[in-house]
C-alpha positions in Angstrom: 18.6 -53.7 -20.4 16.8 -50.4 -21.2 12.9 -50.4 -21.3 11.5 -49.6 -24.8 10.2 -46.1 -24.9 6.7 -47.1 -25.8 6.4 -49.0 -22.5 7.4 -46.1 -20.3 4.3 -44.5 -18.7 3.6 -40.9 -19.8 3.2 -39.7 -16.2 6.8 -40.9 -15.5 8.1 -39.1 -18.7 6.3 -36.0 -17.6 7.8 -36.2 -14.1 11.3 -36.6 -15.5 10.8 -33.7 -17.9 9.3 -31.4 -15.2 12.3 -32.0 -13.0 14.5 -31.1 -16.0 12.6 -28.0 -16.9 12.6 -26.7 -13.3 16.4 -27.6 -13.2 17.1 -25.3 -16.2 15.0 -22.5 -14.7 16.9 -22.9 -11.4 20.2 -23.0 -13.1 19.6 -19.6 -14.7 18.4 -18.0 -11.5 14.6 -18.4 -11.7 14.4 -20.0 -8.3 10.7 -19.4 -7.9 10.0 -22.3 -10.2 11.4 -24.9 -7.8 9.6 -23.3 -4.9 6.2 -23.1 -6.7 6.4 -26.7 -7.9 7.6 -27.9 -4.5 10.8 -29.4 -5.9 13.3 -27.5 -3.7 14.5 -30.9 -2.3 16.2 -31.4 -5.6 17.9 -28.0 -5.4 19.5 -27.4 -2.0 20.4 -24.0 -0.7 24.2 -24.5 -1.5 23.3 -24.9 -5.2 21.4 -21.6 -5.1 24.4 -19.9 -3.5 26.7 -21.1 -6.2 24.4 -19.9 -9.0 24.0 -16.4 -7.4 27.8 -16.1 -7.4 28.2 -17.0 -11.1 28.6 -14.5 -14.0 25.4 -16.0 -15.6 23.3 -14.7 -12.7 24.6 -11.1 -13.2 23.2 -11.1 -16.8 20.0 -9.2 -17.5 16.8 -11.1 -16.9 15.9 -10.9 -20.6 19.2 -12.6 -21.6 18.8 -15.4 -19.0 15.2 -15.9 -20.2 16.3 -16.4 -23.8 19.0 -18.9 -22.7 16.4 -20.8 -20.7 14.2 -21.1 -23.8 17.0 -22.2 -26.1 18.1 -24.8 -23.6 14.6 -26.2 -23.1 14.1 -26.9 -26.8 11.6 -26.8 -29.6 8.3 -26.3 -27.8 9.7 -23.5 -25.7 11.4 -21.9 -28.7 8.0 -21.8 -30.4 6.4 -20.2 -27.3 9.2 -17.7 -27.1 8.8 -16.7 -30.8 5.1 -16.1 -30.2 5.7 -14.2 -27.0 8.0 -11.9 -29.0 5.0 -10.8 -31.0 3.2 -9.4 -27.9 4.8 -6.1 -27.1 1.5 -5.2 -25.3 2.4 -7.9 -22.7 6.2 -8.1 -22.6 8.7 -5.3 -21.9 10.8 -4.0 -24.8 14.1 -5.5 -23.6 12.6 -9.0 -23.4 10.9 -8.6 -26.8 14.3 -7.6 -28.3 16.0 -10.6 -26.7 13.4 -13.1 -27.7 13.4 -11.9 -31.3 16.9 -13.5 -31.5 15.4 -17.0 -31.1 16.0 -19.1 -34.1 13.9 -22.0 -35.0 16.8 -24.0 -36.4 17.8 -27.3 -35.0 20.0 -30.2 -36.3 18.2 -32.4 -38.9 17.0 -35.9 -38.0 18.4 -38.8 -40.0 17.2 -39.7 -43.5 16.2 -43.1 -42.4 13.5 -41.6 -40.1 12.4 -39.4 -43.0 11.9 -42.4 -45.2 10.1 -44.3 -42.4 7.7 -41.4 -41.9 7.0 -41.0 -45.7 6.4 -44.7 -46.3 4.2 -45.0 -43.2 2.1 -41.9 -44.1 1.8 -42.4 -47.9 1.5 -46.3 -47.7 4.1 -46.8 -50.6 7.8 -47.3 -50.9 9.6 -44.0 -51.3 11.0 -44.9 -54.7 7.4 -45.6 -56.0 6.4 -42.1 -55.0 9.4 -40.0 -56.0 11.8 -40.1 -58.9 14.4 -38.5 -56.7 14.5 -37.3 -53.1 17.3 -35.2 -51.6 18.7 -36.9 -48.5 20.0 -33.6 -47.0 17.2 -31.1 -46.0 17.2 -27.6 -47.3 15.8 -26.4 -43.9 15.4 -28.0 -40.5 13.2 -26.6 -37.8 11.7 -27.6 -34.4 8.5 -29.2 -35.9 9.9 -30.7 -39.1 12.4 -30.4 -41.9 12.1 -29.7 -45.7 13.5 -31.7 -48.6 13.6 -31.1 -52.3 12.2 -33.9 -54.4 10.8 -34.9 -57.8 7.5 -36.8 -58.0 7.3 -39.9 -60.2 5.5 -37.9 -62.9 8.3 -35.3 -63.0 6.8 -32.5 -61.0 9.4 -30.7 -58.8 8.3 -30.4 -55.2 9.3 -29.5 -51.6 8.3 -32.0 -48.9 8.0 -31.1 -45.3 8.3 -34.1 -42.9 7.4 -33.9 -39.3 9.9 -34.8 -36.6 9.6 -38.2 -34.9 7.7 -38.2 -31.6 7.3 -34.4 -31.8 3.6 -34.7 -30.9 4.4 -36.5 -27.6 7.1 -34.0 -26.8 4.8 -31.0 -27.4 2.0 -32.6 -25.3 4.2 -33.1 -22.3 5.9 -29.7 -22.6 2.5 -27.8 -22.9 1.2 -29.7 -19.9 4.2 -28.6 -17.9 3.8 -25.0 -19.2 0.3 -25.1 -17.9 1.4 -26.4 -14.5 4.0 -23.6 -14.3 1.5 -21.0 -15.3 -0.9 -22.1 -12.6 1.9 -21.9 -10.0 3.0 -18.5 -11.3 -0.6 -17.1 -11.1 -0.8 -18.2 -7.5 2.5 -16.6 -6.7 2.7 -13.4 -8.8 0.1 -10.6 -9.4 1.7 -9.9 -12.8 1.0 -13.5 -13.9 -2.7 -13.1 -12.9 -2.9 -9.7 -14.5 -1.8 -11.0 -17.9 -3.9 -14.2 -17.6 -0.8 -16.5 -18.0 -2.9 -19.7 -17.9 -5.1 -18.4 -20.7 -2.0 -17.5 -22.7 -0.6 -21.0 -22.3 -3.9 -22.5 -23.4 -3.9 -20.2 -26.5 -0.3 -21.3 -27.3 -1.3 -25.0 -26.9 -4.1 -24.6 -29.5 -1.7 -22.7 -31.9 1.1 -25.3 -31.8 -1.3 -28.2 -32.1 -2.6 -26.6 -35.3 1.0 -26.3 -36.5 1.5 -30.0 -35.9 -1.2 -30.8 -38.5 0.2 -30.1 -41.9 -3.2 -30.4 -43.6 -4.1 -27.0 -41.9 -1.1 -25.4 -43.5 -2.1 -26.9 -46.9 -5.6 -25.5 -46.4 -4.2 -22.1 -45.6 -2.2 -22.1 -48.9 -5.3 -23.1 -50.9 -7.2 -20.2 -49.3 -4.5 -17.7 -50.2 -4.4 -19.2 -53.7 -8.2 -18.6 -54.1 -7.9 -15.0 -52.7 -5.2 -14.1 -55.3 -6.7 -16.0 -58.2 -7.4 -12.8 -60.1 -4.0 -11.2 -59.3 -1.2 -12.0 -61.7 1.4 -10.2 -59.6 1.1 -12.7 -56.7 1.8 -16.4 -56.9 0.9 -19.1 -54.3 2.3 -22.6 -54.8 0.0 -25.6 -55.3 -0.5 -28.2 -52.6 -0.3 -31.8 -53.9 -3.0 -33.4 -51.7 -2.3 -36.9 -52.9 1.1 -36.7 -51.2 0.0 -34.7 -48.1 -1.1 -35.9 -44.7 -1.1 -34.7 -41.1 2.7 -35.4 -41.0 3.7 -34.8 -44.6 3.2 -31.6 -46.7 4.0 -31.7 -50.4 4.0 -28.5 -52.3 5.1 -27.1 -55.7 8.7 -26.1 -55.9 9.2 -22.3 -56.4 11.9 -21.2 -58.8 12.9 -17.6 -58.1 15.2 -15.2 -56.4 14.8 -14.5 -52.6 13.5 -11.0 -51.9 16.5 -10.5 -49.6 19.0 -10.8 -52.5 18.6 -7.1 -53.6 21.7 -7.1 -55.8 20.6 -10.2 -57.7 17.1 -8.8 -58.3 18.6 -5.5 -59.6 21.1 -7.4 -61.8 18.2 -9.3 -63.4 16.5 -6.1 -64.3 13.7 -6.2 -61.7 12.0 -2.9 -60.7 12.5 -2.9 -56.9 10.0 -0.1 -56.3 7.3 -2.0 -58.2 8.1 -5.2 -56.3 7.7 -3.3 -53.0 4.3 -1.9 -54.1 3.2 -5.4 -55.1 4.1 -6.9 -51.7 2.7 -4.0 -49.7 -0.6 -4.0 -51.6 -0.9 -7.8 -51.2 -0.5 -7.7 -47.5 -2.9 -4.7 -47.0 -5.4 -6.6 -49.1 -5.0 -9.7 -46.9 -5.6 -7.7 -43.7 -8.2 -5.2 -44.6 -10.2 -6.8 -47.4 -9.7 -10.6 -47.1 -9.4 -10.8 -43.3 -6.9 -13.6 -43.7 -3.2 -12.8 -43.8 0.2 -14.4 -43.9 1.7 -13.9 -40.4 5.4 -14.4 -41.1 6.5 -12.3 -44.1 10.2 -12.5 -43.4 12.9 -12.5 -46.2 13.0 -16.3 -46.5 9.3 -16.6 -47.3 9.1 -14.3 -50.3 10.5 -15.0 -53.8 10.4 -13.2 -57.1 9.7 -15.3 -60.2 10.2 -14.4 -63.8 8.0 -11.6 -65.0 8.3 -9.8 -61.6 5.8 -12.1 -60.0 6.0 -12.3 -56.2 5.7 -15.8 -54.7 4.9 -16.5 -51.1 5.7 -19.7 -49.2 5.3 -21.1 -45.6 1.7 -20.7 -44.5 1.9 -22.2 -41.0 1.3 -18.9 -39.2 -1.7 -16.9 -40.4 -4.0 -14.2 -38.9 -7.7 -14.4 -39.2 -9.7 -11.1 -38.8 -13.5 -10.9 -38.5 -15.5 -8.1 -40.2 -15.7 -6.0 -37.1 -11.9 -6.2 -36.5 -11.3 -5.4 -40.1 -13.3 -2.1 -39.8 -11.4 -1.3 -36.6 -8.1 -1.9 -38.3 -9.1 0.4 -41.1 -10.0 3.1 -38.5 -6.6 2.4 -37.0 -4.7 3.3 -40.2 -6.9 6.3 -40.9 -6.4 7.7 -37.4 -2.6 7.3 -37.8 -2.7 9.1 -41.2 -4.8 11.9 -39.8 -2.8 12.0 -36.5 -6.1 11.8 -34.7 -5.3 10.7 -31.1 -8.9 10.7 -29.9 -9.9 8.5 -32.9 -7.0 6.1 -32.2 -8.0 5.8 -28.5 -11.6 5.1 -29.6 -10.3 2.3 -31.8 -8.3 0.8 -28.9 -11.5 1.0 -26.8 -13.2 -1.1 -29.5 -10.6 -3.8 -30.0 -8.9 -4.1 -26.6 -9.7 -4.3 -23.0 -9.3 -0.9 -21.2 -10.2 -1.0 -17.5 -13.3 1.1 -16.6 -11.2 3.1 -14.1 -8.6 4.1 -16.8 -8.3 7.9 -17.3 -9.2 8.1 -21.0 -8.4 11.8 -21.3 -4.9 11.2 -19.9 -4.5 8.2 -22.3 -5.7 10.4 -25.3 -3.2 13.2 -24.3 -0.3 10.6 -24.1 -1.2 9.2 -27.5 -1.4 12.7 -28.9 2.1 13.5 -27.6 3.4 10.2 -29.1 1.9 11.2 -32.5 3.4 14.7 -32.3 6.8 13.3 -31.4 7.0 10.7 -34.2 4.7 12.0 -36.9 4.6 15.8 -36.8 6.0 17.7 -39.8 7.3 14.5 -41.5 6.1 12.7 -44.6 4.3 9.4 -44.0 7.2 7.6 -45.8 9.6 8.9 -43.1 7.7 7.5 -40.2 9.3 4.5 -38.5 6.4 2.2 -38.0 8.3 -0.1 -35.6 9.2 2.7 -33.3 5.6 4.1 -33.4 4.0 0.7 -32.7 6.5 -0.1 -29.9 5.7 3.3 -28.3 2.0 2.7 -28.6 2.3 -0.7 -26.9 4.4 0.9 -24.1 1.5 3.3 -23.5 -0.8 0.3 -23.5 1.3 -1.4 -20.9 1.3 1.7 -18.8 -2.5 1.9 -18.9 -2.8 -1.9 -18.6 -4.5 -2.2 -22.0 -4.9 -5.9 -23.1 -4.7 -6.2 -26.9 -6.2 -9.1 -28.8 -3.8 -11.6 -30.4 -4.8 -10.9 -34.0 -4.1 -7.2 -33.6 -0.6 -7.7 -32.2 0.1 -10.3 -34.9 -1.1 -7.8 -37.5 1.2 -5.1 -36.1 4.2 -7.4 -36.0 3.5 -8.5 -39.6 3.3 -4.8 -40.7 6.5 -3.9 -38.9 8.3 -6.8 -40.6 6.8 -5.8 -43.9 7.9 -2.2 -43.5 11.5 -3.4 -42.9 11.4 -5.7 -45.9 9.9 -2.9 -48.1 12.5 -0.4 -47.1 15.2 -2.9 -47.8 14.1 -2.8 -51.4 13.0 0.8 -51.6 14.0 3.3 -48.8 11.0 5.5 -49.7 8.4 2.8 -49.1 5.4 4.2 -47.3 3.4 1.4 -45.7 0.9 3.6 -43.8 0.2 5.6 -47.0 -0.2 2.3 -48.9 -2.8 1.1 -46.3 -4.9 4.3 -46.3 -6.6 3.9 -49.7 -7.6 0.3 -48.9 -8.9 1.4 -45.5 -11.1 4.1 -47.1 -12.2 1.5 -49.8 -13.3 -0.8 -47.0 -15.5 2.0 -45.5 -17.0 2.8 -48.9 -17.8 -0.9 -49.3 -19.4 -1.0 -45.8 -21.6 1.9 -46.7 -22.9 0.3 -49.9 -26.6 -0.5 -49.3 -26.1 -3.9 -50.9 -24.2 -4.9 -47.9 -26.7 -3.7 -45.3 -29.1 -6.6 -45.3 -27.3 -9.2 -43.2 -26.0 -6.6 -40.7 -29.5 -5.1 -40.2 -31.1 -8.5 -39.6 -28.3 -9.5 -37.2 -28.7 -6.2 -35.3 -32.4 -6.7 -34.8 -32.0 -10.3 -33.9 -29.4 -9.3 -31.3 -32.0 -6.8 -29.9 -34.6 -9.6 -29.7 -32.0 -11.8 -27.9 -31.3 -8.9 -25.5 -35.0 -8.5 -24.7 -35.2 -12.3 -24.0 -32.1 -12.3 -21.8 -32.7 -9.1 -20.0 -35.0 -10.4 -17.2 -32.5 -13.1 -16.3 -29.7 -10.7 -16.3 -31.6 -8.3 -14.0 -32.4 -11.2 -11.7 -28.7 -12.1 -11.5 -27.8 -8.5 -10.7 -30.4 -8.3 -8.0 -29.2 -11.5 -6.4 -25.6 -10.2 -6.5 -26.7 -7.0 -4.8 -28.5 -9.1 -2.1 -25.3 -11.2 -1.5 -23.3 -8.0 -1.2 -21.2 -8.7 -4.3 -22.3 -5.4 -5.9 -22.2 -2.1 -4.1 -24.5 0.6 -5.4 -24.4 4.2 -4.3 -27.4 6.4 -5.0 -27.5 10.2 -4.4 -31.0 11.7 -4.8 -33.0 14.6 -3.5 -36.3 12.7 -3.7 -36.5 9.0 -3.6 -40.0 8.9 -4.9 -39.3 11.2 -7.9 -36.2 9.4 -8.8 -37.9 6.0 -8.8 -40.7 7.5 -10.9 -38.1 8.7 -13.5 -36.4 5.3 -13.4 -39.8 3.6 -14.0 -40.6 5.9 -16.9 -37.1 5.4 -18.4 -37.4 1.6 -18.2 -40.9 1.8 -19.7 -39.6 3.9 -22.6 -36.7 1.5 -23.1 -38.9 -1.5 -23.3 -41.2 0.3 -25.7 -38.3 1.2 -28.0 -37.0 -2.4 -27.7 -40.5 -3.7 -28.7 -40.6 -1.3 -31.6 -37.2 -2.5 -32.6 -38.3 -6.1 -32.7 -41.4 -5.2 -34.7 -39.4 -3.2 -37.2 -37.0 -6.1 -37.5 -39.9 -8.5 -38.3 -41.2 -6.0 -40.9 -37.8 -5.6 -42.5 -37.4 -9.3 -42.8 -40.9 -9.8 -44.2 -40.5 -6.9 -46.7 -37.2 -8.2 -47.8 -38.8 -11.5 -48.7 -41.7 -9.8 -50.5 -39.6 -7.4 -52.7 -38.9 -9.9 -55.5 -42.6 -10.8 -55.7 -44.2 -7.4 -56.0 -42.0 -5.6 -58.6 -44.9 -5.3 -61.1 -47.5 -3.8 -58.7 -47.9 0.0 -58.9 -49.6 2.6 -56.7 -49.8 6.4 -57.6 -47.2 5.9 -60.3 -44.8 4.2 -57.7 -44.0 0.6 -58.1 -44.7 -1.5 -55.0 -41.0 -2.4 -54.9 -40.1 1.4 -54.7 -42.6 1.9 -51.9 -41.2 -1.1 -49.9 -37.6 0.1 -50.4 -38.6 3.6 -49.2 -40.2 2.0 -46.2 -37.0 0.1 -45.5 -35.2 3.5 -45.3 -37.8 5.6 -43.5 -38.8 3.2 -40.7 -35.2 2.9 -39.2 -34.8 6.7 -39.6 -38.0 7.4 -37.8 -37.0 5.0 -35.1 -33.6 6.6 -34.6 -35.2 10.1 -34.4 -37.6 8.8 -31.7 -34.6 7.5 -29.8 -32.9 10.9 -29.8 -36.1 12.7 -28.9 -37.0 10.4 -26.1 -33.4 10.7 -24.8 -34.0 14.4 -24.2 -36.8 13.9 -21.7 
């Protein structure tokens, strides 16, 4: 008699799964996995000889890697799809192969759907829904989607999570972590790309995807961001029928954006629709800092009145204000074909090793721009080719890009393909440039200075506090021989004097910075209270505002002047 699953210890399940995962890797010729996990006893030398002799082993590594992922199932398919968005880390041939991964699996039985619904919503299914389709309209690795009608007549789509998927994901991500640790011990490339960190990032991402309330919150945020835009529609989330494992949303009636002929037959203006979609995504990235990360054909519909509706909010990108500004610079540098500016942007958002030859990098970026952008209209530029070439340069110079930047680029490449499907003249880079310049104008608006100025001076204060400890750590590192310092000087005494004077000036300027910060904060608080006081025909408010401008200017001038001595 079989032991019920709930009584089988998790460590035993993990052991069985680990052996299976390593077996699949071994089967497709990745023998290192068995060696690294010390499981070679299960895979004798004769088995390796047979595999090496098969046609499968002669296939390219990229194809064998895709087949491994498909065979290992849902968690690994998700990981493969995310890896396919990182051309800064993965060679083009593997990216191309992993892009073929489809998150489509056979549906699970309706009886399990009903059990999950009634367990989560605490009511019989026929008390919640007037009707519920037994056959799903989509079935993926995490869950499946059914059409339904609520008891009050509202048409909805209901996403239901797969049974035991949380336990499966937990065991698989633990095994991924173990394999990543083993790979980092064995391969320099794994250490270079921080494979363990990547697995930890993926684990966080997929755990968020397992919580459907997060997707519902994403939808609500998009709905708020487009509340004043009649051309974009975001479906409502029905929170009374939504839990961690159940997501119930408004049903969208419309034509899929992929069905170009049907859109045209219904009289829709395809050029207009392309502009709406392009402007919406540029707004998300550059202005809202929160964007839909998966704008493929199945996730965009057109409703009556040429209104574009978006669905599926499980994958999103979040961009902080600094990254937004850098992304704006990225677009402007592309439009202006300014290689030096583009390298400066990369230096801001990515990790470039100190030893990297930035002049050589700039020249190579310039050649790339000349090759793909010279003497052509912006609308003729193939963004996918351009981005891929840029990431190839990044790999050559070992530049590590942040995840949100690569997700943005993948989103824009997908968006460009979608736009040109509707309108071959679609110009995504040109569409982005006005929004990028608008962002800079908004950043230069004095009304937005207050918080940044205060934060800057508070950062200076924190630096002054932390500096002694940091200097102490550096000196201890030097004593232990962990830092090597080479000094070339004609006169030790004169050099030390100059160093002492420089440190003195630096601390004086730092002290002045902190004093100015305190004055700015105090003056900001006083401005509303002194508006009626006047001095020499100037209101006190005008005087204080003038001081707010003059003090930082004087301080900056003093920095430049002191830097010359």
